[in-house]
matplotlib code that plots the C-alpha trace (Angstrom):
import matplotlib.pyplot as plt

x = [8.1, 6.0, 2.6, 4.1, 5.0, 1.6, -0.3, 2.1, 1.3, -2.3, -2.4, -0.3, -2.6, -5.8, -4.0, -3.3, -6.7, -8.5, -6.8, -5.6, -1.8, 0.6, 4.2, 6.1, 6.5, 6.7, 3.5, 1.7, 2.7, 1.4, -1.8, -2.4, -2.0, -4.3, -7.0, -6.4, -5.8, -3.2, -1.1, -1.1, 2.4, 2.5, 6.1, 6.3, 8.4, 7.9, 8.6, 7.2, 4.4, 3.4, 2.8, 0.8, -1.3, -2.1, -3.1, -5.1, -6.9, -7.2, -6.5, -9.0, -12.1, -14.5, -15.1, -11.2, -10.8, -13.8, -12.1, -8.8, -9.9, -12.0, -9.2, -6.0, -4.0, -2.6, 1.1, 2.7, 6.5, 8.2, 11.9, 12.7, 11.4, 10.9, 12.7, 12.1, 12.9, 15.8, 13.8, 11.4, 12.3, 12.2, 13.2, 10.4, 7.8, 4.9, 5.4, 2.6, 3.0, 0.7, 1.7, 0.5, 0.1, 3.8, 5.2, 5.6, 4.9, 1.7, 2.1, 4.1, 3.4, 4.5, 2.8, 0.2, -3.3, -6.9, -9.3, -10.8, -7.2, -6.3, -9.6, -8.5, -5.0, -7.0, -9.0, -5.8, -4.3, -7.1, -6.5, -2.8, -3.9]
y = [15.8, 13.1, 14.5, 14.2, 10.5, 9.6, 11.5, 9.2, 6.0, 6.8, 7.7, 4.5, 2.2, 3.7, 3.5, -0.3, -1.0, 0.0, -2.1, -5.9, -5.0, -7.8, -6.6, -9.5, -10.0, -13.9, -14.1, -11.8, -14.0, -17.1, -15.3, -14.0, -17.5, -19.1, -16.5, -16.0, -12.3, -9.8, -7.9, -4.1, -3.1, 0.3, 1.3, 4.3, 5.4, 6.2, 9.8, 11.0, 13.7, 12.5, 9.0, 10.3, 12.4, 9.6, 7.4, 10.1, 11.4, 8.4, 5.0, 6.1, 6.1, 3.4, 3.1, 2.8, 0.3, -1.9, -2.0, -2.8, -5.4, -7.1, -7.0, -7.3, -8.7, -5.7, -5.3, -2.4, -2.2, 0.9, 1.3, 2.2, -1.1, -3.8, -6.1, -5.0, -7.0, -5.3, -5.1, -2.4, 1.0, 2.6, 6.3, 8.6, 7.5, 6.6, 4.0, 1.6, -1.5, -3.9, -7.3, -10.8, -13.5, -15.0, -11.5, -10.2, -6.4, -5.6, -1.9, 0.5, 4.4, 6.6, 9.8, 10.9, 10.6, 11.6, 9.0, 9.5, 9.7, 6.5, 4.8, 6.0, 4.3, 1.0, 1.0, 1.8, -1.3, -3.3, -2.2, -3.8, -7.1]
z = [21.8, 23.5, 22.0, 18.6, 19.4, 20.7, 17.7, 15.4, 17.2, 17.2, 13.4, 12.8, 14.7, 12.9, 9.6, 10.3, 11.6, 8.8, 6.2, 6.5, 5.6, 5.6, 6.2, 4.7, 0.9, 1.0, 3.2, 0.6, -2.1, -0.4, 0.4, -2.9, -4.2, -2.1, -2.4, -6.2, -5.9, -7.0, -4.8, -3.9, -2.5, -1.2, -0.3, 2.2, 5.0, 8.5, 8.2, 4.9, 4.7, 1.3, 2.7, 5.6, 3.3, 1.1, 3.9, 5.7, 2.5, 0.4, 2.4, 4.9, 2.6, 2.8, -0.6, -1.4, 1.3, 0.1, -3.7, -2.4, 0.0, -2.8, -5.3, -3.7, -0.9, 0.7, 1.5, 3.0, 3.5, 5.0, 3.7, 7.2, 8.9, 6.5, 4.0, 0.7, -2.3, -4.2, -7.4, -5.8, -5.9, -2.3, -3.3, -4.2, -1.9, -1.8, -4.4, -5.7, -7.2, -8.4, -8.6, -10.0, -7.4, -8.4, -7.9, -11.3, -11.6, -13.5, -13.0, -10.9, -10.1, -7.2, -5.6, -3.2, -4.8, -3.9, -4.0, -7.3, -8.8, -7.0, -8.3, -11.7, -11.2, -10.1, -13.2, -15.3, -13.6, -14.9, -18.3, -18.1, -16.9]

ax = plt.figure().add_subplot(projection="3d")
ax.plot(x, y, z, "-o")
ax.set_aspect("equal")
plt.show()
């Protein structure tokens, strides 16, 4: 059991180290307005194999990281640990919300995606703006 906890802690720290995730909705809004960027809100759960798969398979790739950091303020909210505004659905994670800097939803989607599929999703979001 201790080994599982250590592995989870290590994976969590690696995940958070690769991308500059915020964990506070209001702070993300302020930063997005300051930087004149949109927000990518990733809603997950502490125990979610599909969230872990998405993090490991997609959010660990340098080209995905570079695009996300260039275009978005990054906000990760775990339905188990963070305060999530009620207007966001927390069932069926992972959930992906793309928001204007004022919090208006541009586009939403859910599911674990491979890197190419996630980049295609980012392209789709661009068309919705």
